[in-house]
C-alpha positions as CSV (number, residue, x, y, z in Angstrom):
1,M,-35.5,2.6,3.3
2,T,-33.9,-0.2,5.7
3,A,-32.5,-3.8,4.9
4,T,-36.2,-5.5,6.3
5,S,-37.8,-2.6,3.7
6,A,-40.3,-4.1,1.6
7,T,-38.0,-4.1,-1.8
8,T,-35.0,-5.0,0.0
9,P,-33.7,-9.1,-1.2
10,P,-34.9,-11.5,1.7
11,V,-32.2,-12.2,3.5
12,N,-34.0,-15.5,4.2
13,D,-33.5,-16.4,0.9
14,P,-29.6,-15.0,0.4
15,A,-29.0,-17.2,-2.3
16,A,-30.8,-14.9,-4.2
17,L,-27.6,-13.0,-4.1
18,H,-24.9,-15.2,-3.6
19,D,-25.4,-18.1,-7.0
20,P,-25.5,-14.9,-9.6
21,V,-22.7,-13.3,-8.0
22,I,-20.7,-16.3,-7.2
23,A,-21.5,-17.1,-11.1
24,W,-20.0,-13.8,-11.9
25,F,-16.9,-14.0,-9.9
26,D,-16.3,-17.4,-11.7
27,A,-16.4,-15.9,-14.6
28,H,-14.5,-12.2,-15.0
29,A,-12.5,-12.2,-11.5
30,R,-9.4,-10.6,-12.0
31,D,-6.3,-12.8,-12.1
32,L,-4.7,-11.8,-9.2
33,P,-0.9,-13.2,-7.7
34,W,-2.4,-13.3,-4.2
35,R,-6.1,-15.0,-5.5
36,R,-4.0,-18.2,-6.7
37,P,-4.2,-22.1,-5.3
38,D,-0.2,-21.7,-4.4
39,T,-0.3,-18.5,-2.4
40,G,-1.1,-18.7,0.7
41,A,-1.8,-17.6,4.2
42,W,1.4,-15.3,4.2
43,G,0.4,-14.1,0.7
44,V,-2.6,-13.3,1.6
45,M,-1.9,-11.4,4.8
46,V,1.0,-9.4,2.7
47,S,-1.7,-8.1,0.2
48,E,-4.3,-7.2,3.0
49,F,-2.0,-4.9,4.6
50,M,-0.7,-3.4,1.3
51,L,-4.2,-3.2,-0.5
52,Q,-5.3,-1.4,2.4
53,Q,-6.0,2.1,0.9
54,T,-4.2,1.7,-2.0
55,P,-5.1,0.4,-5.5
56,V,-4.3,-2.8,-7.0
57,A,-2.2,-1.0,-9.7
58,R,0.2,0.2,-7.1
59,V,0.6,-2.7,-5.3
60,L,1.1,-5.4,-7.4
61,P,4.7,-4.8,-8.2
62,V,5.7,-4.0,-4.2
63,Y,4.0,-7.3,-3.5
64,E,5.7,-9.2,-5.8
65,Q,9.5,-7.9,-5.0
66,W,8.3,-7.9,-1.4
67,L,7.7,-11.9,-1.4
68,A,10.7,-12.7,-3.3
69,R,12.9,-11.1,-1.0
70,W,10.0,-12.2,2.1
71,P,8.6,-15.0,1.0
72,R,7.9,-16.1,4.5
73,P,7.5,-14.4,8.2
74,A,10.1,-15.7,9.1
75,D,12.0,-14.5,6.5
76,L,11.1,-10.5,7.3
77,A,10.6,-11.0,11.2
78,A,14.8,-11.6,10.9
79,D,16.0,-8.5,8.7
80,A,15.0,-4.6,10.6
81,P,12.1,-2.9,11.0
82,G,13.7,-0.2,8.2
83,E,13.4,-2.6,5.6
84,A,10.3,-3.3,5.3
85,V,9.5,0.4,5.2
86,R,12.4,0.9,2.5
87,A,10.4,-1.8,-0.1
88,W,7.3,-0.2,1.6
89,G,8.3,2.0,-1.6
90,R,5.3,4.7,-2.5
91,L,2.7,2.5,-1.5
92,G,1.8,5.2,1.2
93,Y,0.8,5.0,5.0
94,P,3.8,3.4,6.1
95,R,3.2,2.6,9.6
96,R,1.7,-0.7,7.8
97,A,5.1,-1.9,6.8
98,L,6.0,-1.6,10.2
99,R,2.7,-3.4,11.5
100,L,3.2,-6.2,8.9
101,H,6.9,-6.1,10.5
102,G,5.8,-6.9,13.8
103,A,3.1,-9.3,12.8
104,A,5.9,-11.4,11.3
105,L,7.8,-11.4,14.4
106,A,4.8,-12.6,16.1
107,I,3.9,-14.9,13.8
108,T,7.1,-16.0,14.1
109,E,7.9,-16.4,18.0
110,R,4.2,-17.5,18.7
111,F,3.3,-19.7,15.6
112,G,6.8,-21.3,14.6
113,G,6.5,-18.9,11.2
114,D,3.1,-19.9,9.9
115,V,0.1,-17.9,10.2
116,P,-2.8,-19.3,12.5
117,R,-6.0,-19.7,10.7
118,E,-8.2,-19.4,13.7
119,H,-9.3,-15.8,13.7
120,G,-8.6,-14.7,16.8
121,Q,-5.2,-15.7,16.8
122,L,-4.8,-13.6,14.0
123,L,-7.0,-10.8,15.4
124,A,-4.5,-11.3,18.8
125,L,-1.6,-10.4,16.1
126,P,-0.2,-6.6,16.0
127,G,-1.5,-4.6,13.5
128,I,-4.1,-7.0,12.3
129,G,-7.9,-5.4,12.7
130,E,-11.2,-7.2,12.7
131,Y,-11.2,-6.8,8.6
132,T,-8.0,-8.3,7.7
133,A,-8.7,-11.2,10.5
134,A,-11.7,-12.5,8.7
135,A,-9.9,-11.4,5.5
136,V,-6.9,-13.6,5.8
137,A,-8.8,-16.4,8.1
138,S,-12.0,-16.4,4.6
139,F,-9.3,-15.8,1.5
140,A,-6.4,-18.7,2.9
141,Y,-8.2,-20.5,4.9
142,G,-12.0,-21.0,3.1
143,Q,-13.8,-20.2,6.6
144,R,-16.9,-18.5,6.7
145,H,-16.5,-14.8,8.4
146,A,-18.1,-11.3,7.2
147,V,-15.5,-9.5,5.6
148,L,-16.3,-6.0,5.3
149,D,-13.7,-3.8,3.1
150,T,-15.1,-0.5,1.6
151,N,-16.5,-2.3,-1.8
152,V,-18.6,-4.7,0.3
153,R,-20.1,-2.5,2.3
154,R,-20.9,-0.7,-1.0
155,V,-22.9,-3.4,-2.6
156,F,-24.4,-4.6,0.8
157,A,-25.6,-0.4,1.4
158,R,-26.9,-0.3,-2.1
159,A,-28.2,-4.4,-3.1
160,A,-30.1,-4.8,0.9
161,A,-30.4,-1.3,2.4
162,G,-30.7,0.4,-0.4
163,I,-29.0,3.1,0.1
164,Q,-26.3,5.1,-2.7
165,Y,-23.4,4.3,0.4
166,P,-22.7,2.8,3.6
167,P,-22.0,4.8,6.5
168,N,-18.7,6.5,6.7
169,A,-17.2,3.6,9.4
170,T,-18.7,0.4,9.6
171,T,-21.8,0.1,11.8
172,A,-23.0,-2.6,14.1
173,A,-26.5,-2.0,12.0
174,E,-23.7,-3.5,8.8
175,R,-22.3,-6.3,10.6
176,R,-25.4,-8.0,11.0
177,L,-26.0,-8.1,7.9
178,A,-24.0,-8.6,6.7
179,R,-23.6,-11.8,8.9
180,A,-27.0,-12.2,7.5
181,L,-26.1,-13.0,3.9
182,L,-23.2,-15.5,4.7
183,P,-23.7,-18.6,2.5
184,A,-24.0,-21.1,5.4
185,D,-21.2,-23.5,4.3
186,E,-17.8,-22.6,4.4
187,E,-16.5,-22.9,1.5
188,T,-19.4,-20.9,-0.4
189,A,-18.6,-18.1,2.4
190,A,-15.3,-17.3,1.2
191,R,-16.7,-17.2,-2.7
192,W,-19.3,-14.8,-1.6
193,A,-16.5,-13.1,0.0
194,A,-14.3,-12.6,-2.0
195,A,-17.0,-12.0,-5.8
196,S,-19.2,-9.0,-3.7
197,M,-15.5,-7.6,-2.9
198,E,-14.8,-8.3,-6.3
199,L,-18.5,-7.1,-7.7
200,G,-17.6,-3.7,-5.6
201,A,-14.4,-3.2,-7.0
202,L,-15.4,-3.3,-10.8
203,V,-18.8,-2.5,-10.7
204,C,-20.8,-1.6,-8.3
205,T,-17.8,1.3,-7.9
206,S,-18.6,5.1,-6.0
207,K,-18.9,6.4,-8.6
208,N,-20.1,5.6,-12.3
209,E,-21.7,2.4,-11.2
210,D,-22.0,0.0,-14.4
211,C,-25.8,-1.3,-13.6
212,A,-25.8,-3.2,-17.2
213,R,-23.1,-5.6,-16.0
214,C,-24.6,-6.6,-12.8
215,P,-25.9,-9.4,-12.0
216,I,-27.5,-8.6,-8.9
217,A,-29.2,-5.6,-10.4
218,S,-33.3,-6.8,-10.8
219,R,-32.8,-7.5,-7.0
220,C,-31.2,-4.6,-5.7
221,A,-33.0,-2.6,-3.2
222,W,-31.7,1.2,-4.5
223,R,-32.2,0.4,-8.0
224,Q,-35.3,-0.6,-7.6
225,A,-36.1,2.7,-5.2
226,G,-34.5,4.9,-8.4
227,K,-31.5,5.4,-7.2
228,P,-31.3,8.0,-4.6
229,A,-28.6,10.2,-4.3
230,H,-27.4,10.1,-0.6
231,Q,-28.8,12.0,1.7
232,G,-25.6,10.4,4.8
233,P,-22.6,12.9,6.1
234,A,-20.6,13.9,3.3
235,R,-17.9,11.9,2.2
236,R,-14.1,13.2,2.1
237,G,-11.9,13.7,-0.1
238,Q,-8.4,13.0,0.5
239,T,-6.4,15.6,0.5
240,Y,-2.1,15.5,0.0
241,A,-0.3,18.0,-1.6
242,G,0.9,20.4,0.6
243,T,0.0,18.7,3.5
244,D,1.9,16.6,6.7
245,R,1.8,13.5,4.4
246,Q,3.4,15.0,1.7
247,V,6.2,16.0,3.8
248,R,6.6,12.9,5.8
249,G,6.8,10.8,2.0
250,K,9.8,13.1,1.0
251,L,11.1,12.8,4.1
252,L,11.0,9.0,3.8
253,A,12.3,8.6,0.2
254,V,15.6,10.6,1.0
255,L,15.8,7.6,3.8
256,R,15.0,4.9,1.6
257,E,17.4,6.1,-0.9
258,A,20.1,6.3,1.2
259,V,22.8,3.7,2.1
260,G,23.4,4.8,5.4
261,P,22.5,7.7,8.1
262,V,21.5,11.2,6.5
263,P,22.4,14.3,8.1
264,L,19.6,16.6,8.7
265,A,21.2,19.4,6.4
266,A,20.0,17.1,4.0
267,L,16.3,16.9,4.8
268,D,16.1,19.6,5.1
269,T,16.5,20.7,1.9
270,V,13.2,18.7,0.6
271,W,10.8,21.1,1.5
272,E,10.9,25.3,2.0
273,E,8.7,25.8,4.9
274,P,10.7,25.2,8.4
275,V,7.7,24.0,10.9
276,Q,6.4,22.4,8.8
277,R,9.3,20.2,7.8
278,A,10.3,19.5,11.6
279,R,7.1,18.3,12.9
280,A,6.9,16.0,9.6
281,L,9.5,14.4,10.9
282,D,9.2,14.3,14.6
283,G,5.7,12.5,13.3
284,L,7.2,10.4,11.7
285,V,10.5,10.2,14.9
286,A,7.1,9.3,16.9
287,D,6.0,6.9,14.5
288,G,8.5,4.7,14.5
289,L,9.1,5.0,11.5
290,V,12.6,7.2,11.7
291,E,15.9,7.0,14.4
292,P,17.3,9.8,15.7
293,M,20.8,9.4,16.0
294,A,23.9,11.5,17.5
295,D,25.1,14.5,15.3
296,D,22.2,15.1,13.3
297,L,21.9,11.9,12.1
298,Y,18.7,9.9,11.0
299,R,17.9,6.3,9.6
300,L,15.4,3.7,9.3
301,P,15.1,2.0,12.4
302,L,17.3,-1.1,12.8
303,A,14.8,-2.4,15.6
């Protein structure tokens, strides 16, 4: 079933989806700190970096500590990138911390410390892709952009395309559909972006979706079709135990907790298998997350 099939909500009447979803959002949205009016664009940007592949519950305490320490991009830019890695804690995928530090440097140097408003300027910042640029422009500045994260893509796949899951990678067809579903005015478009994302996070979830709570259940193409099982590529679960990611995390934990350089002998104690341990450490160095020093010492990056 495609987005143009007879059972799909008509794209030429997007209010059939907008109005009930936004009304639901107004009544049920979580009170998250990055949604509050006084957050500012920097707070929104920090949240978007942290929320990539990380649940809200794990992000919240780190987010609060981060903004208390670095309330403006210039504050982060003035600190060493290794401090960003240290403060990232156990959020996972710590290269995001380096990318956020790089974005803070660019914002400070190019835009006087203010997160730029223009989508193109956001997209040109280091570490920011199409999704993050659209999200910051929409959520921080109330602009009209298609914001396609995993939750939004799943809502659109079910409600409009009639399939259980979107493809593993965002397609051109999904982008066209998202643009077609955008409300015409900026304020409503920004609310629609946040509301459809929240609907996917709380109701139209990957497993055990709660159609009884869904404000557009009667208009959902997938539900009308009898909720057929997904026939697309297998969706692989993420493994962690025993992987290089786990070893990298253990090595970084030692470096984060240290007040100075760490000898290689101390890092050797975190993982028994030497080949995997060395590969993980080499990967951290290659990614710029760890700096090697003389005499087999290692530290978080200073520049």
